[in-house]
N, C-alpha and C positions, 0 to 999 in steps of 0.2 A: 783111771784111764779116760772116761768120758769127760770128766772135768778138765783134764789137761788138753783134750781135743778142742773143747769149747774155748778155752782160754787162748789156745794157739789160733783158732779161727777168728776170735775177736781181734787178735793183734794184726793178722793179715788183712782183715776187712775193715780196720778202724778208719782208715782215710776215706774208703768208700762209704761207710756208714755215716761219716761226718757230712758228706755231700748229699746224701738222701734226705729229702724232706720229711718232716714229721707228718704221719698220716693225716692229722687233723688240720694241717695247713696246706694251702695249695699255692703253687708258684705259677705265675702267667708271664709269658714272654709277649710283649707287644712288638710285633715284627713288621719291619719295612722290607720291601724286596729289592728295588733298584738301588744299587750302591751297596747293598748287603748280600744278596744272592747273585745279582747281576752287577759285576763290578767293571770298571773301565778297561782294565787290562784284558779281562776274558771277553768283553764285548768287542774290543778292537780285534782280537785274534779271530773270533767268529765272523766279524764283518769282513775281514780279509779273505778268510776261507770261502765265503759265499759270495765274493765279488761285489761287495757293496749292496747286495740285495737282501739284506738281512735286518729284520725288525725286532725290537725288544720283545714283543708278544710271542715271537717264534723261537726266541732264544732258549736253548736247553738249560740255562743257568750254569754257574760254575760248580762242577761236581765236588770240588774241594770244600766250597762253602756249604753245600748240602750235607756233606759228610760231617762237617764241623757242627752244624745245627743238630744233626742226629745225635753227636756226641754230647752236647749240651742237654738235650732232652733225656737221653739215656742216664746221664750222671745226676740229674736233678728232678726228674719226673715232671718237668714243666709242660704246660699246655700253651699252645700258640693261639694268639689273638692277632689277627691281621689288621694293620693300620694303614697299609700301603694303598695307594690309589688303584692298585689292581683289583681290590675288593669291589670296585664300582662298575666293572666290566665282566659280563658273563663269559665272553671268550677268553679274557685274561684269567679268570678264575679256573676255567676248565683246564688251561695249559698249566697254571700253577699248581692246582690240586693233583693233577696227573703226574707232574714231575716230582712233587713232594712224596707222593705214594710210592714211587720207585725207591725211595729211601726209608719207607715205613713212617713217614711224617704225616700227621692229620692236622688240619686247621680245626681248632676247637671252636672258634668263634671269630667274628669280625666286628670292628667297632661301627657305630652308626655314622651318619653323615651330617653333623650339625655345624660345620664351620672349621674351626682349628683342630689339629690333631690332639692337641692338649686337652681341649674341652670333650672331645670324643672319647678319649681315654678315661677322663674323670667320670663322664656319664656311665661308661661301661663298668668301671670299678664300683660306682655307687650302686648300680642295678644288679651286680653279679658276684660281689665278694662279701666276705665276712671278716670280722676282726681276726687278725693273725695271718691272713693270706698275704702273700708277697707278690711283687711284680718288678720286672725290669723292662726298660724300653731299648730295643736294639735298632738304631737308625743311623743314616749318614747325614741327615739334615735336621738341625735342632731349632730352626728359627721359630716354630710354633709350639716348641716343647719346653724350653728352658724357663719360660715365665710361669709354668704350671708345676714343674717338678725339679727336685734337687738333682744335682749331679750324680749322686749315689744311684738314683733311679734310672739315669740315662747312660747307656753305653754308646758313645759315638764311634761309628765304623768309618775307617778311611775308604772312600769310594773307589780309590785306585785298586785296592786289594780285597775289598769285601770282607766277608767273615773268614779271615785266614787264622792260622794257628795262633798267632799272637792275640788276636781279638778274642778267640775262643777261651784261651787261658785267662785272659783279663775278665771275661764275663763270668767264667766259673768262680774265680777269686771273689769277684764282686757279690755273686750270689751266695757264696759261702759266708761272707761277712753279714749279708742281710739275714740269713737264716739261723744265725747264732742265737 
């Protein structure tokens, strides 16, 4: 009886278990904010709602994008490393951390400020990871990332829609491929 319960549980959870990372490997998401959590369509709605007196630092972010980020973290166990320019401003970080906290999301770390984001990510990886750790970059602008990383490591977000369901599923598929 116990054996059949265990086998039945394994079948039900097989897909979920494939998505979970090996405990000895870590997964890091290098996250941008504008265009990913703040997308053009959401910004336009908020701007109209507040009569044109609405600034990015005060934007509550797109709730759907925040839910999708939470989904990625829940399914993969990933840790967030912030690459966005938001990391350079204390008021912006306060807003961002408070909003992410509402969704149970914490920023694990942020990259340094050494020039191009590609170099900042490389420096962070060199100082903080071990063999077997994996990472993915989620961003809407690739101008300073593509020379340093393969397309497999970068997931380009359409800034009109941000981290929508399609992007979330694409990211989860990409992570699944990397973690095999």
